[in-house]
mmJSON file of the N, C-alpha and C atoms, coordinates in Angstrom:
{"data_MODEL":{"atom_site":{
"group_PDB":["ATOM","ATOM","ATOM","ATOM","ATOM","ATOM","ATOM","ATOM","ATOM","ATOM","ATOM","ATOM","ATOM","ATOM","ATOM","ATOM","ATOM","ATOM","ATOM","ATOM","ATOM","ATOM","ATOM","ATOM","ATOM","ATOM","ATOM","ATOM","ATOM","ATOM","ATOM","ATOM","ATOM","ATOM","ATOM","ATOM","ATOM","ATOM","ATOM","ATOM","ATOM","ATOM","ATOM","ATOM","ATOM","ATOM","ATOM","ATOM","ATOM","ATOM","ATOM","ATOM","ATOM","ATOM","ATOM","ATOM","ATOM","ATOM","ATOM","ATOM","ATOM","ATOM","ATOM","ATOM","ATOM","ATOM","ATOM","ATOM","ATOM","ATOM","ATOM","ATOM","ATOM","ATOM","ATOM","ATOM","ATOM","ATOM","ATOM","ATOM","ATOM","ATOM","ATOM","ATOM","ATOM","ATOM","ATOM","ATOM","ATOM","ATOM","ATOM","ATOM","ATOM","ATOM","ATOM","ATOM","ATOM","ATOM","ATOM","ATOM","ATOM","ATOM","ATOM","ATOM","ATOM","ATOM","ATOM","ATOM","ATOM","ATOM","ATOM","ATOM","ATOM","ATOM","ATOM","ATOM","ATOM","ATOM","ATOM","ATOM","ATOM","ATOM","ATOM","ATOM","ATOM","ATOM","ATOM","ATOM","ATOM","ATOM","ATOM","ATOM","ATOM","ATOM","ATOM","ATOM","ATOM","ATOM","ATOM","ATOM","ATOM","ATOM","ATOM","ATOM","ATOM","ATOM","ATOM","ATOM","ATOM","ATOM","ATOM","ATOM","ATOM","ATOM","ATOM","ATOM","ATOM","ATOM","ATOM","ATOM","ATOM","ATOM","ATOM","ATOM","ATOM","ATOM","ATOM","ATOM","ATOM","ATOM","ATOM","ATOM","ATOM","ATOM","ATOM","ATOM","ATOM","ATOM","ATOM","ATOM","ATOM","ATOM","ATOM","ATOM","ATOM","ATOM","ATOM","ATOM","ATOM","ATOM","ATOM","ATOM","ATOM","ATOM","ATOM"],
"id":[1,2,3,4,5,6,7,8,9,10,11,12,13,14,15,16,17,18,19,20,21,22,23,24,25,26,27,28,29,30,31,32,33,34,35,36,37,38,39,40,41,42,43,44,45,46,47,48,49,50,51,52,53,54,55,56,57,58,59,60,61,62,63,64,65,66,67,68,69,70,71,72,73,74,75,76,77,78,79,80,81,82,83,84,85,86,87,88,89,90,91,92,93,94,95,96,97,98,99,100,101,102,103,104,105,106,107,108,109,110,111,112,113,114,115,116,117,118,119,120,121,122,123,124,125,126,127,128,129,130,131,132,133,134,135,136,137,138,139,140,141,142,143,144,145,146,147,148,149,150,151,152,153,154,155,156,157,158,159,160,161,162,163,164,165,166,167,168,169,170,171,172,173,174,175,176,177,178,179,180,181,182,183,184,185,186,187,188,189,190,191,192,193,194,195],
"type_symbol":["N","C","C","N","C","C","N","C","C","N","C","C","N","C","C","N","C","C","N","C","C","N","C","C","N","C","C","N","C","C","N","C","C","N","C","C","N","C","C","N","C","C","N","C","C","N","C","C","N","C","C","N","C","C","N","C","C","N","C","C","N","C","C","N","C","C","N","C","C","N","C","C","N","C","C","N","C","C","N","C","C","N","C","C","N","C","C","N","C","C","N","C","C","N","C","C","N","C","C","N","C","C","N","C","C","N","C","C","N","C","C","N","C","C","N","C","C","N","C","C","N","C","C","N","C","C","N","C","C","N","C","C","N","C","C","N","C","C","N","C","C","N","C","C","N","C","C","N","C","C","N","C","C","N","C","C","N","C","C","N","C","C","N","C","C","N","C","C","N","C","C","N","C","C","N","C","C","N","C","C","N","C","C","N","C","C","N","C","C","N","C","C","N","C","C"],
"label_atom_id":["N","CA","C","N","CA","C","N","CA","C","N","CA","C","N","CA","C","N","CA","C","N","CA","C","N","CA","C","N","CA","C","N","CA","C","N","CA","C","N","CA","C","N","CA","C","N","CA","C","N","CA","C","N","CA","C","N","CA","C","N","CA","C","N","CA","C","N","CA","C","N","CA","C","N","CA","C","N","CA","C","N","CA","C","N","CA","C","N","CA","C","N","CA","C","N","CA","C","N","CA","C","N","CA","C","N","CA","C","N","CA","C","N","CA","C","N","CA","C","N","CA","C","N","CA","C","N","CA","C","N","CA","C","N","CA","C","N","CA","C","N","CA","C","N","CA","C","N","CA","C","N","CA","C","N","CA","C","N","CA","C","N","CA","C","N","CA","C","N","CA","C","N","CA","C","N","CA","C","N","CA","C","N","CA","C","N","CA","C","N","CA","C","N","CA","C","N","CA","C","N","CA","C","N","CA","C","N","CA","C","N","CA","C","N","CA","C","N","CA","C","N","CA","C","N","CA","C"],
"label_alt_id":[null,null,null,null,null,null,null,null,null,null,null,null,null,null,null,null,null,null,null,null,null,null,null,null,null,null,null,null,null,null,null,null,null,null,null,null,null,null,null,null,null,null,null,null,null,null,null,null,null,null,null,null,null,null,null,null,null,null,null,null,null,null,null,null,null,null,null,null,null,null,null,null,null,null,null,null,null,null,null,null,null,null,null,null,null,null,null,null,null,null,null,null,null,null,null,null,null,null,null,null,null,null,null,null,null,null,null,null,null,null,null,null,null,null,null,null,null,null,null,null,null,null,null,null,null,null,null,null,null,null,null,null,null,null,null,null,null,null,null,null,null,null,null,null,null,null,null,null,null,null,null,null,null,null,null,null,null,null,null,null,null,null,null,null,null,null,null,null,null,null,null,null,null,null,null,null,null,null,null,null,null,null,null,null,null,null,null,null,null,null,null,null,null,null,null],
"label_comp_id":["UNK","UNK","UNK","UNK","UNK","UNK","UNK","UNK","UNK","UNK","UNK","UNK","UNK","UNK","UNK","UNK","UNK","UNK","UNK","UNK","UNK","UNK","UNK","UNK","UNK","UNK","UNK","UNK","UNK","UNK","UNK","UNK","UNK","UNK","UNK","UNK","UNK","UNK","UNK","UNK","UNK","UNK","UNK","UNK","UNK","UNK","UNK","UNK","UNK","UNK","UNK","UNK","UNK","UNK","UNK","UNK","UNK","UNK","UNK","UNK","UNK","UNK","UNK","UNK","UNK","UNK","UNK","UNK","UNK","UNK","UNK","UNK","UNK","UNK","UNK","UNK","UNK","UNK","UNK","UNK","UNK","UNK","UNK","UNK","UNK","UNK","UNK","UNK","UNK","UNK","UNK","UNK","UNK","UNK","UNK","UNK","UNK","UNK","UNK","UNK","UNK","UNK","UNK","UNK","UNK","UNK","UNK","UNK","UNK","UNK","UNK","UNK","UNK","UNK","UNK","UNK","UNK","UNK","UNK","UNK","UNK","UNK","UNK","UNK","UNK","UNK","UNK","UNK","UNK","UNK","UNK","UNK","UNK","UNK","UNK","UNK","UNK","UNK","UNK","UNK","UNK","UNK","UNK","UNK","UNK","UNK","UNK","UNK","UNK","UNK","UNK","UNK","UNK","UNK","UNK","UNK","UNK","UNK","UNK","UNK","UNK","UNK","UNK","UNK","UNK","UNK","UNK","UNK","UNK","UNK","UNK","UNK","UNK","UNK","UNK","UNK","UNK","UNK","UNK","UNK","UNK","UNK","UNK","UNK","UNK","UNK","UNK","UNK","UNK","UNK","UNK","UNK","UNK","UNK","UNK"],
"label_asym_id":["A","A","A","A","A","A","A","A","A","A","A","A","A","A","A","A","A","A","A","A","A","A","A","A","A","A","A","A","A","A","A","A","A","A","A","A","A","A","A","A","A","A","A","A","A","A","A","A","A","A","A","A","A","A","A","A","A","A","A","A","A","A","A","A","A","A","A","A","A","A","A","A","A","A","A","A","A","A","A","A","A","A","A","A","A","A","A","A","A","A","A","A","A","A","A","A","A","A","A","A","A","A","A","A","A","A","A","A","A","A","A","A","A","A","A","A","A","A","A","A","A","A","A","A","A","A","A","A","A","A","A","A","A","A","A","A","A","A","A","A","A","A","A","A","A","A","A","A","A","A","A","A","A","A","A","A","A","A","A","A","A","A","A","A","A","A","A","A","A","A","A","A","A","A","A","A","A","A","A","A","A","A","A","A","A","A","A","A","A","A","A","A","A","A","A"],
"label_entity_id":["1","1","1","1","1","1","1","1","1","1","1","1","1","1","1","1","1","1","1","1","1","1","1","1","1","1","1","1","1","1","1","1","1","1","1","1","1","1","1","1","1","1","1","1","1","1","1","1","1","1","1","1","1","1","1","1","1","1","1","1","1","1","1","1","1","1","1","1","1","1","1","1","1","1","1","1","1","1","1","1","1","1","1","1","1","1","1","1","1","1","1","1","1","1","1","1","1","1","1","1","1","1","1","1","1","1","1","1","1","1","1","1","1","1","1","1","1","1","1","1","1","1","1","1","1","1","1","1","1","1","1","1","1","1","1","1","1","1","1","1","1","1","1","1","1","1","1","1","1","1","1","1","1","1","1","1","1","1","1","1","1","1","1","1","1","1","1","1","1","1","1","1","1","1","1","1","1","1","1","1","1","1","1","1","1","1","1","1","1","1","1","1","1","1","1"],
"label_seq_id":[1,1,1,2,2,2,3,3,3,4,4,4,5,5,5,6,6,6,7,7,7,8,8,8,9,9,9,10,10,10,11,11,11,12,12,12,13,13,13,14,14,14,15,15,15,16,16,16,17,17,17,18,18,18,19,19,19,20,20,20,21,21,21,22,22,22,23,23,23,24,24,24,25,25,25,26,26,26,27,27,27,28,28,28,29,29,29,30,30,30,31,31,31,32,32,32,33,33,33,34,34,34,35,35,35,36,36,36,37,37,37,38,38,38,39,39,39,40,40,40,41,41,41,42,42,42,43,43,43,44,44,44,45,45,45,46,46,46,47,47,47,48,48,48,49,49,49,50,50,50,51,51,51,52,52,52,53,53,53,54,54,54,55,55,55,56,56,56,57,57,57,58,58,58,59,59,59,60,60,60,61,61,61,62,62,62,63,63,63,64,64,64,65,65,65],
"pdbx_PDB_ins_code":[null,null,null,null,null,null,null,null,null,null,null,null,null,null,null,null,null,null,null,null,null,null,null,null,null,null,null,null,null,null,null,null,null,null,null,null,null,null,null,null,null,null,null,null,null,null,null,null,null,null,null,null,null,null,null,null,null,null,null,null,null,null,null,null,null,null,null,null,null,null,null,null,null,null,null,null,null,null,null,null,null,null,null,null,null,null,null,null,null,null,null,null,null,null,null,null,null,null,null,null,null,null,null,null,null,null,null,null,null,null,null,null,null,null,null,null,null,null,null,null,null,null,null,null,null,null,null,null,null,null,null,null,null,null,null,null,null,null,null,null,null,null,null,null,null,null,null,null,null,null,null,null,null,null,null,null,null,null,null,null,null,null,null,null,null,null,null,null,null,null,null,null,null,null,null,null,null,null,null,null,null,null,null,null,null,null,null,null,null,null,null,null,null,null,null],
"Cartn_x":[18.89,19.325,18.285,18.726,17.853,17.769,16.548,16.342,16.02,16.83,16.649,16.193,15.84,15.472,16.643,17.845,19.033,19.213,18.939,19.035,18.022,16.798,15.75,16.102,16.535,16.901,18.05,19.011,20.144,19.703,18.789,18.271,17.497,16.69,15.947,16.914,17.939,18.95,19.619,19.991,20.662,19.738,18.499,17.587,17.044,16.85,16.301,17.365,18.602,19.728,19.434,19.104,18.825,19.778,19.745,20.628,20.168,21.112,20.862,19.748,19.776,18.774,17.38,17.255,15.952,15.412,16.28,15.831,15.388,16.095,15.686,14.354,14.147,12.882,11.728,11.961,10.934,10.556,11.557,11.306,10.561,10.992,10.343,8.902,8.661,7.312,6.41,6.897,6.13,5.767,6.735,6.476,5.497,5.577,4.633,3.217,3.068,1.75,1.184,2.004,1.561,1.161,1.979,1.671,0.373,0.191,-1.035,-2.264,-2.15,-3.275,-3.636,-2.638,-2.892,-3.45,-2.941,-3.409,-4.842,-5.294,-6.677,-7.64,-7.104,-7.935,-8.11,-7.521,-7.628,-6.483,-6.693,-5.648,-4.834,-3.617,-2.758,-2.481,-2.831,-2.613,-1.604,-0.455,0.563,0.494,-0.046,-0.275,1.023,0.976,2.147,3.122,2.79,3.704,3.004,1.919,1.222,0.24,-0.452,-1.457,-1.039,-1.128,-0.804,-2.091,-2.266,-3.444,-3.091,-3.874,-3.686,-4.742,-4.331,-5.263,-5.198,-6.355,-6.415,-6.193,-5.395,-5.148,-5.382,-5.71,-5.853,-4.48,-4.508,-3.256,-2.781,-1.472,-0.899,-0.446,-0.488,-0.017,1.49,1.997,3.432,3.919,5.19,5.786,6.004,5.476,5.702,6.692,7.559,8.588,8.341],
"Cartn_y":[15.958,15.861,15.084,14.103,13.328,13.998,14.184,14.788,13.666,13.549,12.516,13.137,12.282,12.785,13.552,13.065,13.731,15.121,15.252,16.551,17.529,17.06,17.91,18.313,17.355,17.636,18.639,18.508,19.427,20.847,20.992,22.313,22.938,22.109,22.604,23.052,22.254,22.586,23.921,24.126,25.365,26.58,26.423,27.567,27.956,26.968,27.263,27.357,27.065,27.092,26.237,24.959,24.013,22.829,21.96,20.8,19.771,18.95,17.928,16.975,16.533,15.607,16.218,17.491,18.163,18.208,18.496,18.584,17.213,16.141,14.794,14.433,14.832,14.573,15.284,16.497,17.25,16.528,16.089,15.39,14.088,13.308,12.04,12.256,13.273,13.574,13.951,14.795,15.188,13.979,13.111,11.933,10.975,10.835,9.984,10.537,11.858,12.478,12.205,12.344,12.089,10.625,9.696,8.266,7.909,8.405,8.107,8.657,9.849,10.467,9.668,9.272,8.49,7.108,6.48,5.138,5.156,6.311,6.422,6.684,6.842,7.033,8.477,9.399,10.817,11.234,12.303,12.879,13.878,14.137,15.141,16.206,17.447,18.57,19.518,19.677,20.62,21.802,22.892,24.069,24.533,24.752,25.203,24.094,22.854,21.742,20.626,20.099,19.023,18.3,17.35,16.558,15.096,14.447,13.036,12.275,11.161,10.325,8.879,7.986,6.558,6.121,5.391,4.898,3.377,2.767,1.317,0.956,-0.079,-0.565,-2.064,-2.566,-4.004,-4.658,-5.89,-6.631,-6.931,-6.902,-7.248,-8.69,-9.322,-10.704,-10.729,-11.614,-11.775,-12.86,-13.025,-14.079,-15.288,-16.412,-17.653,-18.526,-19.097,-19.952,-21.382],
"Cartn_z":[23.061,24.44,25.235,25.97,26.83,28.191,28.662,29.973,30.955,31.981,32.988,34.302,35.25,36.573,37.187,36.961,37.494,36.889,35.602,34.93,35.509,35.678,36.236,37.663,38.466,39.862,39.935,39.04,39.016,38.687,37.723,37.363,38.527,39.2,40.364,41.446,41.669,42.676,42.361,41.118,40.715,40.819,40.346,40.306,41.675,42.556,43.87,44.957,44.586,45.525,46.756,46.49,47.563,47.445,48.434,48.433,47.404,46.973,45.968,46.422,47.663,48.193,48.113,48.446,48.392,46.967,46.006,44.618,44.103,44.479,44.082,44.727,45.975,46.654,45.955,45.495,44.762,43.479,42.721,41.456,41.719,42.702,43.024,43.469,44.281,44.741,43.573,42.687,41.516,40.656,40.403,39.572,40.247,41.565,42.295,42.201,42.313,42.18,40.786,39.767,38.388,38.229,38.734,38.613,39.329,40.547,41.299,40.59,40.058,39.358,38.112,37.335,36.128,36.466,37.512,37.871,38.399,38.899,39.365,38.202,37.002,35.82,35.399,36.143,35.801,34.878,34.135,33.288,34.1,33.641,34.265,33.222,33.537,32.637,33.276,32.62,33.08,32.12,32.605,31.774,31.112,29.825,29.087,28.728,29.134,28.84,28.081,28.665,27.975,28.862,28.24,28.934,28.896,30.047,30.155,30.415,29.711,29.938,29.618,30.192,29.954,28.957,27.938,26.927,26.889,26.812,26.678,25.214,25.015,23.662,23.627,22.463,22.28,22.415,22.874,22.935,21.515,21.37,20.068,20.11,18.961,18.878,18.942,19.746,19.846,18.907,18.856,18.028,18.921,18.505,19.27,18.517,19.24,18.629,18.915],
"occupancy":[1.0,1.0,1.0,1.0,1.0,1.0,1.0,1.0,1.0,1.0,1.0,1.0,1.0,1.0,1.0,1.0,1.0,1.0,1.0,1.0,1.0,1.0,1.0,1.0,1.0,1.0,1.0,1.0,1.0,1.0,1.0,1.0,1.0,1.0,1.0,1.0,1.0,1.0,1.0,1.0,1.0,1.0,1.0,1.0,1.0,1.0,1.0,1.0,1.0,1.0,1.0,1.0,1.0,1.0,1.0,1.0,1.0,1.0,1.0,1.0,1.0,1.0,1.0,1.0,1.0,1.0,1.0,1.0,1.0,1.0,1.0,1.0,1.0,1.0,1.0,1.0,1.0,1.0,1.0,1.0,1.0,1.0,1.0,1.0,1.0,1.0,1.0,1.0,1.0,1.0,1.0,1.0,1.0,1.0,1.0,1.0,1.0,1.0,1.0,1.0,1.0,1.0,1.0,1.0,1.0,1.0,1.0,1.0,1.0,1.0,1.0,1.0,1.0,1.0,1.0,1.0,1.0,1.0,1.0,1.0,1.0,1.0,1.0,1.0,1.0,1.0,1.0,1.0,1.0,1.0,1.0,1.0,1.0,1.0,1.0,1.0,1.0,1.0,1.0,1.0,1.0,1.0,1.0,1.0,1.0,1.0,1.0,1.0,1.0,1.0,1.0,1.0,1.0,1.0,1.0,1.0,1.0,1.0,1.0,1.0,1.0,1.0,1.0,1.0,1.0,1.0,1.0,1.0,1.0,1.0,1.0,1.0,1.0,1.0,1.0,1.0,1.0,1.0,1.0,1.0,1.0,1.0,1.0,1.0,1.0,1.0,1.0,1.0,1.0,1.0,1.0,1.0,1.0,1.0,1.0],
"B_iso_or_equiv":[0.0,0.0,0.0,0.0,0.0,0.0,0.0,0.0,0.0,0.0,0.0,0.0,0.0,0.0,0.0,0.0,0.0,0.0,0.0,0.0,0.0,0.0,0.0,0.0,0.0,0.0,0.0,0.0,0.0,0.0,0.0,0.0,0.0,0.0,0.0,0.0,0.0,0.0,0.0,0.0,0.0,0.0,0.0,0.0,0.0,0.0,0.0,0.0,0.0,0.0,0.0,0.0,0.0,0.0,0.0,0.0,0.0,0.0,0.0,0.0,0.0,0.0,0.0,0.0,0.0,0.0,0.0,0.0,0.0,0.0,0.0,0.0,0.0,0.0,0.0,0.0,0.0,0.0,0.0,0.0,0.0,0.0,0.0,0.0,0.0,0.0,0.0,0.0,0.0,0.0,0.0,0.0,0.0,0.0,0.0,0.0,0.0,0.0,0.0,0.0,0.0,0.0,0.0,0.0,0.0,0.0,0.0,0.0,0.0,0.0,0.0,0.0,0.0,0.0,0.0,0.0,0.0,0.0,0.0,0.0,0.0,0.0,0.0,0.0,0.0,0.0,0.0,0.0,0.0,0.0,0.0,0.0,0.0,0.0,0.0,0.0,0.0,0.0,0.0,0.0,0.0,0.0,0.0,0.0,0.0,0.0,0.0,0.0,0.0,0.0,0.0,0.0,0.0,0.0,0.0,0.0,0.0,0.0,0.0,0.0,0.0,0.0,0.0,0.0,0.0,0.0,0.0,0.0,0.0,0.0,0.0,0.0,0.0,0.0,0.0,0.0,0.0,0.0,0.0,0.0,0.0,0.0,0.0,0.0,0.0,0.0,0.0,0.0,0.0,0.0,0.0,0.0,0.0,0.0,0.0],
"pdbx_formal_charge":[null,null,null,null,null,null,null,null,null,null,null,null,null,null,null,null,null,null,null,null,null,null,null,null,null,null,null,null,null,null,null,null,null,null,null,null,null,null,null,null,null,null,null,null,null,null,null,null,null,null,null,null,null,null,null,null,null,null,null,null,null,null,null,null,null,null,null,null,null,null,null,null,null,null,null,null,null,null,null,null,null,null,null,null,null,null,null,null,null,null,null,null,null,null,null,null,null,null,null,null,null,null,null,null,null,null,null,null,null,null,null,null,null,null,null,null,null,null,null,null,null,null,null,null,null,null,null,null,null,null,null,null,null,null,null,null,null,null,null,null,null,null,null,null,null,null,null,null,null,null,null,null,null,null,null,null,null,null,null,null,null,null,null,null,null,null,null,null,null,null,null,null,null,null,null,null,null,null,null,null,null,null,null,null,null,null,null,null,null,null,null,null,null,null,null],
"auth_seq_id":[1,1,1,2,2,2,3,3,3,4,4,4,5,5,5,6,6,6,7,7,7,8,8,8,9,9,9,10,10,10,11,11,11,12,12,12,13,13,13,14,14,14,15,15,15,16,16,16,17,17,17,18,18,18,19,19,19,20,20,20,21,21,21,22,22,22,23,23,23,24,24,24,25,25,25,26,26,26,27,27,27,28,28,28,29,29,29,30,30,30,31,31,31,32,32,32,33,33,33,34,34,34,35,35,35,36,36,36,37,37,37,38,38,38,39,39,39,40,40,40,41,41,41,42,42,42,43,43,43,44,44,44,45,45,45,46,46,46,47,47,47,48,48,48,49,49,49,50,50,50,51,51,51,52,52,52,53,53,53,54,54,54,55,55,55,56,56,56,57,57,57,58,58,58,59,59,59,60,60,60,61,61,61,62,62,62,63,63,63,64,64,64,65,65,65],
"auth_comp_id":["UNK","UNK","UNK","UNK","UNK","UNK","UNK","UNK","UNK","UNK","UNK","UNK","UNK","UNK","UNK","UNK","UNK","UNK","UNK","UNK","UNK","UNK","UNK","UNK","UNK","UNK","UNK","UNK","UNK","UNK","UNK","UNK","UNK","UNK","UNK","UNK","UNK","UNK","UNK","UNK","UNK","UNK","UNK","UNK","UNK","UNK","UNK","UNK","UNK","UNK","UNK","UNK","UNK","UNK","UNK","UNK","UNK","UNK","UNK","UNK","UNK","UNK","UNK","UNK","UNK","UNK","UNK","UNK","UNK","UNK","UNK","UNK","UNK","UNK","UNK","UNK","UNK","UNK","UNK","UNK","UNK","UNK","UNK","UNK","UNK","UNK","UNK","UNK","UNK","UNK","UNK","UNK","UNK","UNK","UNK","UNK","UNK","UNK","UNK","UNK","UNK","UNK","UNK","UNK","UNK","UNK","UNK","UNK","UNK","UNK","UNK","UNK","UNK","UNK","UNK","UNK","UNK","UNK","UNK","UNK","UNK","UNK","UNK","UNK","UNK","UNK","UNK","UNK","UNK","UNK","UNK","UNK","UNK","UNK","UNK","UNK","UNK","UNK","UNK","UNK","UNK","UNK","UNK","UNK","UNK","UNK","UNK","UNK","UNK","UNK","UNK","UNK","UNK","UNK","UNK","UNK","UNK","UNK","UNK","UNK","UNK","UNK","UNK","UNK","UNK","UNK","UNK","UNK","UNK","UNK","UNK","UNK","UNK","UNK","UNK","UNK","UNK","UNK","UNK","UNK","UNK","UNK","UNK","UNK","UNK","UNK","UNK","UNK","UNK","UNK","UNK","UNK","UNK","UNK","UNK"],
"auth_asym_id":["A","A","A","A","A","A","A","A","A","A","A","A","A","A","A","A","A","A","A","A","A","A","A","A","A","A","A","A","A","A","A","A","A","A","A","A","A","A","A","A","A","A","A","A","A","A","A","A","A","A","A","A","A","A","A","A","A","A","A","A","A","A","A","A","A","A","A","A","A","A","A","A","A","A","A","A","A","A","A","A","A","A","A","A","A","A","A","A","A","A","A","A","A","A","A","A","A","A","A","A","A","A","A","A","A","A","A","A","A","A","A","A","A","A","A","A","A","A","A","A","A","A","A","A","A","A","A","A","A","A","A","A","A","A","A","A","A","A","A","A","A","A","A","A","A","A","A","A","A","A","A","A","A","A","A","A","A","A","A","A","A","A","A","A","A","A","A","A","A","A","A","A","A","A","A","A","A","A","A","A","A","A","A","A","A","A","A","A","A","A","A","A","A","A","A"],
"auth_atom_id":["N","CA","C","N","CA","C","N","CA","C","N","CA","C","N","CA","C","N","CA","C","N","CA","C","N","CA","C","N","CA","C","N","CA","C","N","CA","C","N","CA","C","N","CA","C","N","CA","C","N","CA","C","N","CA","C","N","CA","C","N","CA","C","N","CA","C","N","CA","C","N","CA","C","N","CA","C","N","CA","C","N","CA","C","N","CA","C","N","CA","C","N","CA","C","N","CA","C","N","CA","C","N","CA","C","N","CA","C","N","CA","C","N","CA","C","N","CA","C","N","CA","C","N","CA","C","N","CA","C","N","CA","C","N","CA","C","N","CA","C","N","CA","C","N","CA","C","N","CA","C","N","CA","C","N","CA","C","N","CA","C","N","CA","C","N","CA","C","N","CA","C","N","CA","C","N","CA","C","N","CA","C","N","CA","C","N","CA","C","N","CA","C","N","CA","C","N","CA","C","N","CA","C","N","CA","C","N","CA","C","N","CA","C","N","CA","C","N","CA","C","N","CA","C","N","CA","C"],
"pdbx_PDB_model_num":[1,1,1,1,1,1,1,1,1,1,1,1,1,1,1,1,1,1,1,1,1,1,1,1,1,1,1,1,1,1,1,1,1,1,1,1,1,1,1,1,1,1,1,1,1,1,1,1,1,1,1,1,1,1,1,1,1,1,1,1,1,1,1,1,1,1,1,1,1,1,1,1,1,1,1,1,1,1,1,1,1,1,1,1,1,1,1,1,1,1,1,1,1,1,1,1,1,1,1,1,1,1,1,1,1,1,1,1,1,1,1,1,1,1,1,1,1,1,1,1,1,1,1,1,1,1,1,1,1,1,1,1,1,1,1,1,1,1,1,1,1,1,1,1,1,1,1,1,1,1,1,1,1,1,1,1,1,1,1,1,1,1,1,1,1,1,1,1,1,1,1,1,1,1,1,1,1,1,1,1,1,1,1,1,1,1,1,1,1,1,1,1,1,1,1]
}}}
């Protein structure tokens, strides 16, 4: 099963009994916080779920035609 932002927002809406717009705003805010934290070079740890971090990798060679 693929979990999308819409799926998450729908679950939040059902569990908290709030409007659809509010649940989408919550999901968007959470994702923005995660993106800003990662872009600043810090890791994001969600207890009981996982750790997100950015890793530098070497560039890969592409195919030139």
